[in-house]
MARSE-618725 format. One record per residue (C-alpha): x negated, y negated, z negated; chain; residue in one letter; residue number from 1. Coordinates in Angstrom, 3 decimals, padded with zeros to 6 digits. Example, Ala and Ser with C-alpha at 12.3 -4.5 7.8 and 13.67 -1.06 7.14 Angstrom:
R        x        y        z dotor drense papa
R -012.300  004.500 -007.800     A      A    1
R -013.670  001.060 -007.140     A      S    2
//
This chain:
R        x        y        z dotor drense papa
R -022.477 -016.164  034.654     A      X    1
R -020.047 -013.780  032.934     A      X    2
R -016.376 -014.390  033.710     A      X    3
R -014.253 -014.969  030.586     A      X    4
R -011.081 -012.935  030.359     A      X    5
R -008.048 -014.753  028.950     A      X    6
R -006.362 -012.556  026.364     A      X    7
R -003.079 -012.413  024.512     A      X    8
R -002.781 -010.444  021.257     A      X    9
R  000.366 -008.560  020.291     A      X   10
R  000.263 -008.000  016.541     A      X   11
R -001.732 -010.047  014.022     A      X   12
R -001.931 -007.546  011.179     A      X   13
R -004.768 -005.793  009.401     A      X   14
R -006.575 -004.412  012.465     A      X   15
R -006.352 -007.714  014.326     A      X   16
R -007.591 -009.749  011.353     A      X   17
R -010.381 -007.488  010.133     A      X   18
R -011.672 -005.928  013.317     A      X   19
R -010.621 -007.271  016.695     A      X   20
R -010.470 -011.028  016.161     A      X   21
R -013.942 -011.214  014.542     A      X   22
R -015.396 -009.154  017.385     A      X   23
R -013.580 -011.186  020.035     A      X   24
R -015.189 -014.251  018.462     A      X   25
R -018.590 -012.545  018.769     A      X   26
R -017.738 -011.824  022.414     A      X   27
R -016.512 -015.341  023.162     A      X   28
R -018.649 -015.390  026.311     A      X   29
R -016.376 -012.613  027.649     A      X   30
R -012.978 -013.268  026.014     A      X   31
R -010.823 -016.321  025.401     A      X   32
R -007.921 -015.533  023.038     A      X   33
R -005.249 -017.981  024.185     A      X   34
R -002.017 -016.563  022.729     A      X   35
R -000.877 -014.442  019.802     A      X   36
R  002.411 -012.812  018.811     A      X   37
R  003.553 -011.491  015.459     A      X   38
R  007.136 -011.117  014.183     A      X   39
R  006.111 -012.646  010.845     A      X   40
R  005.994 -016.445  011.212     A      X   41
R  003.736 -016.753  008.153     A      X   42
R  001.218 -014.249  009.561     A      X   43
R  001.388 -015.613  013.107     A      X   44
R  000.732 -019.168  011.919     A      X   45
R -001.997 -018.314  009.411     A      X   46
R -003.917 -016.023  011.738     A      X   47
R -003.393 -018.182  014.817     A      X   48
R -004.578 -021.333  013.058     A      X   49
R -007.545 -019.625  011.393     A      X   50
R -008.815 -018.290  014.719     A      X   51
R -007.819 -021.454  016.626     A      X   52
R -005.475 -019.643  019.008     A      X   53
R -003.651 -022.391  020.939     A      X   54
R -000.319 -020.581  021.507     A      X   55
R  001.520 -018.847  018.664     A      X   56
R  004.703 -016.825  019.134     A      X   57
R  007.107 -015.032  016.820     A      X   58
R  009.320 -013.616  019.607     A      X   59
R  007.914 -011.061  022.040     A      X   60
R  010.033 -012.437  024.884     A      X   61
R  008.583 -015.926  024.522     A      X   62
R  005.062 -014.461  024.326     A      X   63
R  005.443 -012.817  027.737     A      X   64
R  007.403 -015.728  029.235     A      X   65
R  004.577 -018.091  028.249     A      X   66
R  002.067 -016.114  030.267     A      X   67
R -001.296 -017.820  030.012     A      X   68
R -003.471 -014.704  029.957     A      X   69
R -004.869 -012.031  032.275     A      X   70
R -004.762 -009.187  029.760     A      X   71
R -003.089 -008.185  026.519     A      X   72
R -004.392 -006.358  023.485     A      X   73
R -001.609 -004.363  021.838     A      X   74
R -002.156 -004.063  018.087     A      X   75
R  001.477 -003.680  017.039     A      X   76
R  002.770 -000.730  014.961     A      X   77
R  002.605  002.601  016.781     A      X   78
R  006.355  002.837  017.398     A      X   79
R  006.209 -000.327  019.539     A      X   80
R  003.231  000.651  021.687     A      X   81
R  005.261  002.038  024.590     A      X   82
R  007.668 -000.910  024.664     A      X   83
R  004.946 -003.547  024.543     A      X   84
R  002.621 -001.817  027.027     A      X   85
R  005.514 -001.273  029.439     A      X   86
R  006.308 -005.003  029.390     A      X   87
R  002.662 -005.794  030.047     A      X   88
R  002.202 -003.374  032.946     A      X   89
R  005.483 -004.546  034.474     A      X   90
R  004.142 -008.095  034.338     A      X   91
R  000.947 -007.036  036.133     A      X   92
R -001.283 -007.486  033.102     A      X   93
R -004.333 -005.493  032.111     A      X   94
R -003.749 -003.619  028.871     A      X   95
R -005.911 -002.639  025.929     A      X   96
R -003.676 -000.363  023.854     A      X   97
R -004.751  000.603  020.358     A      X   98
R -004.557  004.277  019.516     A      X   99
R -002.374  006.253  019.474     A      X  100
R -001.164  005.268  022.915     A      X  101
R  002.324  006.376  021.804     A      X  102
R  003.777  008.611  019.120     A      X  103
R  005.199  011.266  021.472     A      X  104
R  004.452  012.850  024.824     A      X  105
R  007.795  011.738  026.244     A      X  106
R  007.056  008.117  025.364     A      X  107
R  003.654  008.325  027.001     A      X  108
R  004.866  010.093  030.154     A      X  109
R  007.312  007.265  030.743     A      X  110
R  004.680  004.628  030.009     A      X  111
R  002.133  006.320  032.264     A      X  112
R  004.512  005.970  035.214     A      X  113
R  004.513  002.203  034.640     A      X  114
R  000.714  002.237  034.443     A      X  115
R  000.394  004.182  037.680     A      X  116
R  002.712  001.755  039.492     A      X  117
R  000.721 -001.238  038.245     A      X  118
R -002.571 -002.256  039.836     A      X  119
R -004.085 -002.922  036.425     A      X  120
R -006.675 -001.628  034.004     A      X  121
R -005.242  000.418  031.156     A      X  122
R -007.433  001.439  028.228     A      X  123
R -006.605  003.284  025.019     A      X  124
R -008.610  002.178  021.988     A      X  125
R -010.643  005.321  021.359     A      X  126
R -013.605  003.345  020.087     A      X  127
R -015.584  006.419  018.972     A      X  128
R -016.016  007.388  022.640     A      X  129
R -017.772  004.062  023.318     A      X  130
R -020.110  004.120  020.334     A      X  131
R -023.784  004.180  021.368     A      X  132
R -024.306  007.269  019.192     A      X  133
R -021.524  009.069  021.062     A      X  134
R -023.008  008.123  024.421     A      X  135
R -026.381  009.456  023.274     A      X  136
R -024.790  012.719  022.141     A      X  137
R -023.204  013.107  025.592     A      X  138
R -026.614  012.875  027.240     A      X  139
R -028.081  015.463  024.829     A      X  140
R -025.241  017.977  025.037     A      X  141
R -026.283  019.552  028.374     A      X  142
R -029.613  020.472  026.752     A      X  143
R -027.914  022.819  024.291     A      X  144
R -027.749  026.508  024.907     A      X  145
R -024.368  028.287  024.987     A      X  146
R -022.172  026.776  022.292     A      X  147
R -021.284  029.092  019.419     A      X  148
R -019.282  026.777  017.178     A      X  149
R -018.160  023.155  016.804     A      X  150
R -017.340  021.588  013.435     A      X  151
R -015.502  018.258  013.297     A      X  152
R -015.031  016.447  010.029     A      X  153
R -013.028  013.445  008.800     A      X  154
R -013.333  013.319  005.005     A      X  155
R -012.650  009.720  004.138     A      X  156
R -011.376  007.031  001.839     A      X  157
R -009.001  004.757  003.707     A      X  158
R -009.767  001.208  004.744     A      X  159
R -008.281 -000.866  001.882     A      X  160
R -010.947  000.276 -000.578     A      X  161
R -013.624 -001.063  001.751     A      X  162
R -012.107 -004.221  003.154     A      X  163
R -010.529 -005.150 -000.175     A      X  164
R -014.016 -006.071 -001.337     A      X  165
R -015.002 -007.896  001.811     A      X  166
R -012.163 -009.900  003.330     A      X  167
R -008.574 -010.867  002.481     A      X  168
R -005.696 -009.839  004.744     A      X  169
R -002.744 -012.139  005.406     A      X  170
R  000.507 -010.209  004.919     A      X  171
R  004.115 -011.171  005.764     A      X  172
R  005.756 -013.528  003.298     A      X  173
R  009.054 -011.656  003.404     A      X  174
R  009.846 -013.346  006.702     A      X  175
R  010.304 -010.449  009.136     A      X  176
R  013.975 -009.948  009.932     A      X  177
R  015.705 -007.082  008.139     A      X  178
R  017.097 -005.800  011.436     A      X  179
R  013.622 -005.567  012.953     A      X  180
R  012.202 -003.807  009.904     A      X  181
R  015.079 -001.327  009.830     A      X  182
R  014.963 -000.579  013.549     A      X  183
R  011.187 -000.196  013.462     A      X  184
R  011.283  002.286  010.600     A      X  185
R  014.051  004.232  012.313     A      X  186
R  012.166  004.330  015.620     A      X  187
R  009.097  005.698  013.855     A      X  188
R  011.122  008.276  011.939     A      X  189
R  012.908  009.380  015.106     A      X  190
R  009.582  009.824  016.916     A      X  191
R  008.105  011.918  014.097     A      X  192
R  011.199  014.104  013.849     A      X  193
R  011.295  014.624  017.616     A      X  194
R  007.869  016.285  017.342     A      X  195
R  008.045  017.906  013.911     A      X  196
R  011.726  018.900  013.894     A      X  197
R  014.756  017.956  011.801     A      X  198
R  013.718  020.469  009.151     A      X  199
R  010.156  019.147  008.832     A      X  200
R  008.834  018.727  005.302     A      X  201
R  007.509  015.355  004.123     A      X  202
R  003.987  016.806  004.182     A      X  203
R  004.363  017.816  007.839     A      X  204
R  005.727  014.402  008.820     A      X  205
R  002.885  012.708  006.954     A      X  206
R  000.464  015.149  008.552     A      X  207
R  001.608  014.112  012.022     A      X  208
R  000.988  010.487  011.090     A      X  209
R -002.545  011.447  010.035     A      X  210
R -003.087  013.338  013.301     A      X  211
R -002.010  010.391  015.443     A      X  212
R -003.624  007.761  013.237     A      X  213
R -006.966  009.343  012.324     A      X  214
R -007.313  012.769  013.903     A      X  215
R -006.675  011.513  017.411     A      X  216
R -010.025  009.693  017.272     A      X  217
R -011.736  013.046  016.711     A      X  218
R -009.582  014.889  019.263     A      X  219
R -010.253  012.362  022.024     A      X  220
R -014.001  012.471  021.312     A      X  221
R -013.894  016.278  021.251     A      X  222
R -012.058  016.269  024.594     A      X  223
R -014.485  013.850  026.272     A      X  224
R -017.470  015.890  025.024     A      X  225
R -016.143  019.424  025.481     A      X  226
R -012.868  019.300  027.394     A      X  227
R -009.511  020.322  025.960     A      X  228
R -009.245  023.565  023.990     A      X  229
R -007.359  026.507  025.443     A      X  230
R -005.056  026.681  022.434     A      X  231
R -004.630  025.901  018.763     A      X  232
R -005.415  029.104  016.876     A      X  233
R -004.062  027.959  013.502     A      X  234
R -003.380  024.847  011.469     A      X  235
R -002.684  024.172  007.820     A      X  236
R -001.438  021.042  006.049     A      X  237
R -001.763  020.643  002.286     A      X  238
R  000.920  019.353 -000.025     A      X  239
R  000.477  015.653  000.760     A      X  240
R -000.111  016.064  004.501     A      X  241
R -003.547  014.483  004.154     A      X  242
R -005.402  017.779  003.684     A      X  243
R -005.679  019.364  007.129     A      X  244
R -007.589  022.296  008.577     A      X  245
R -007.308  023.285  012.246     A      X  246
R -008.984  025.930  014.421     A      X  247
R -009.227  025.522  018.209     A      X  248
R -009.939  028.234  020.789     A      X  249
R -012.341  027.191  023.553     A      X  250
R -012.622  030.660  025.035     A      X  251
R -016.307  031.338  024.390     A      X  252
R -016.440  029.526  021.054     A      X  253
R -014.226  028.114  018.315     A      X  254
R -013.987  024.554  017.037     A      X  255
R -012.775  023.649  013.557     A      X  256
R -011.410  020.343  012.299     A      X  257
R -011.441  019.396  008.627     A      X  258
R -009.611  016.330  007.354     A      X  259
R -009.169  014.987  003.847     A      X  260
R -008.013  011.517  002.830     A      X  261
R -008.640  010.775 -000.839     A      X  262
R -009.783  007.996 -003.154     A      X  263
R -013.489  008.832 -003.315     A      X  264
R -015.275  005.844 -001.781     A      X  265
R -017.089  007.332  001.199     A      X  266
R -016.543  007.940  004.916     A      X  267
R -017.858  011.240  006.298     A      X  268
R -016.953  011.546  009.945     A      X  269
R -018.973  013.774  012.247     A      X  270
R -019.038  016.171  015.181     A      X  271
R -021.503  019.051  014.973     A      X  272
R -022.159  021.321  017.962     A      X  273
R -024.101  024.549  017.337     A      X  274
R -025.842  026.914  019.714     A      X  275
R -027.957  029.861  018.577     A      X  276
R -031.133  027.857  018.100     A      X  277
R -029.952  024.231  018.279     A      X  278
R -027.773  021.793  016.393     A      X  279
R -026.408  018.482  017.664     A      X  280
R -024.712  016.276  015.073     A      X  281
R -023.038  012.921  015.678     A      X  282
R -022.166  010.771  012.634     A      X  283
R -019.811  007.792  012.310     A      X  284
R -019.364  005.303  009.484     A      X  285
R -016.267  003.445  008.275     A      X  286
R -014.969  001.001  010.903     A      X  287
R -013.868 -001.487  008.243     A      X  288
R -017.378 -002.746  007.534     A      X  289
R -019.054 -004.335  010.490     A      X  290
R -022.159 -002.896  012.147     A      X  291
R -022.808  000.016  009.807     A      X  292
R -025.277  002.440  011.388     A      X  293
R -024.323  005.585  013.276     A      X  294
R -026.752  008.291  014.280     A      X  295
R -027.410  011.516  016.134     A      X  296
R -029.502  014.476  014.989     A      X  297
R -030.852  017.081  017.379     A      X  298
R -032.448  020.119  015.731     A      X  299
R -034.091  023.064  017.505     A      X  300
R -035.672  026.165  015.965     A      X  301
R -037.797  028.428  018.150     A      X  302
R -039.775  031.120  016.355     A      X  303
R -041.825  029.485  013.618     A      X  304
R -041.277  026.033  015.085     A      X  305
R -038.521  023.834  013.700     A      X  306
R -038.082  020.387  015.194     A      X  307
R -035.611  017.726  014.048     A      X  308
R -035.220  014.565  016.137     A      X  309
R -033.226  011.599  014.887     A      X  310
R -031.729  009.120  017.341     A      X  311
R -030.709  005.732  016.058     A      X  312
R -029.594  004.307  013.789     A      X  313
R -027.313  002.475  016.221     A      X  314
R -025.909 -000.791  014.914     A      X  315
R -023.689 -001.933  017.759     A      X  316
R -020.140 -001.764  016.434     A      X  317
R -017.998  000.807  018.338     A      X  318
R -015.172 -001.755  018.590     A      X  319
R -017.621 -004.193  020.133     A      X  320
R -018.757 -001.555  022.604     A      X  321
R -015.222 -000.646  023.669     A      X  322
R -014.232 -004.282  024.208     A      X  323
R -017.313 -004.860  026.341     A      X  324
R -016.263 -001.813  028.371     A      X  325
R -012.708 -003.158  028.727     A      X  326
R -013.989 -006.537  029.905     A      X  327
R -016.316 -004.935  032.435     A      X  328
R -013.563 -002.655  033.745     A      X  329
R -011.288 -005.643  034.365     A      X  330
R -013.887 -008.079  035.665     A      X  331
R -016.286 -005.846  037.606     A      X  332
R -014.338 -002.605  038.069     A      X  333
R -016.792 -000.638  035.933     A      X  334
R -015.540  002.859  035.025     A      X  335
R -014.235  003.554  031.540     A      X  336
R -015.456  006.444  029.405     A      X  337
R -011.971  007.945  029.586     A      X  338
R -008.938  007.333  031.769     A      X  339
R -005.696  005.910  030.411     A      X  340
R -003.694  008.931  031.566     A      X  341
R -005.869  011.350  029.575     A      X  342
R -004.260  010.115  026.354     A      X  343
R -001.423  012.517  027.117     A      X  344
R -003.716  015.471  026.374     A      X  345
R -004.329  014.174  022.857     A      X  346
R -000.626  013.777  022.101     A      X  347
R  000.000  017.256  023.502     A      X  348
R -002.678  018.624  021.189     A      X  349
R -001.099  016.883  018.184     A      X  350
R  002.231  018.530  018.990     A      X  351
R  000.574  021.928  019.413     A      X  352
R -001.096  021.512  016.020     A      X  353
R  002.306  020.873  014.424     A      X  354
R  003.736  023.954  016.135     A      X  355
R  000.816  026.069  014.910     A      X  356
R  001.254  024.774  011.366     A      X  357
R  004.991  025.527  011.408     A      X  358
R  004.305  029.034  012.691     A      X  359
R  001.916  029.606  009.795     A      X  360
R  004.507  028.378  007.287     A      X  361
R  007.382  030.380  008.788     A      X  362
R  008.262  033.662  007.075     A      X  363
R  007.531  036.877  008.984     A      X  364
//
């Protein structure tokens, strides 16, 4: 019989309501959500009652003091990730931490010390690395010849267009304290400026938010598949910060990343790895609609022969797959696809991208 893991949720916003709570309900043989915290009393009550969570908190201190869980899932805004994860590790709790793990390298280095001192499982929510299509691509990659180029693409419409037609989201009824809102915004601004600089343009600051909010999914998957690049060759951010092009140096080949967030209703996210005669392409769909298919294409051309093999479609939701992996890591000690500490490499890469973009913008 599978052991159920008691779970406390920190943050009851959009991601909790639309993604994690429905999947935790699907995985009720593995998880028992027993407590929830949100600083908005209206959100905490509505979400807690809807999902029949027995303990509802609007103060983070009372949430941790009323410890009735083995693990926490941290779904709070990015600027609180380090604070909330540090409290959890210090309390000896297992931690699922939504991406980005933190907003800066300094924040994560400090947090990682707490993780290393704790005898707990720590997992960053890089769900693309747990998708069945990704796992299939990993098994196919060694069959490629020497890599010549990698093309990574995130050309998307953001979540509200999709989930606005599917499910309502409970939002705060003006009941979060002004002090908390002000301090949260300031903490986020301070983190962005610490990476981008006091003189950073609004487009660069917005670009860093896109890197840590969307791009970091692609960068972590790229790292798990290929390792970290040697350096960032160049980076360019468009006028809104949501048009991004980046070129990475892997020594024997180059990887390019293309990002565009607009209002055209589609989600084109992929990783394509090219050798001289082979092509491996991994495709993801929007995470805001449950169980949309993902797939892998392997193409090989030898002489007059051209062979295209499709794997999938895979319908297991990547968020489902990552939560199963988290449960198994806590309950059975199963290895994760990526270690908690490796999240530092992704934050380092985001900073290097900003530095490369600033160098491009600087006058000679």
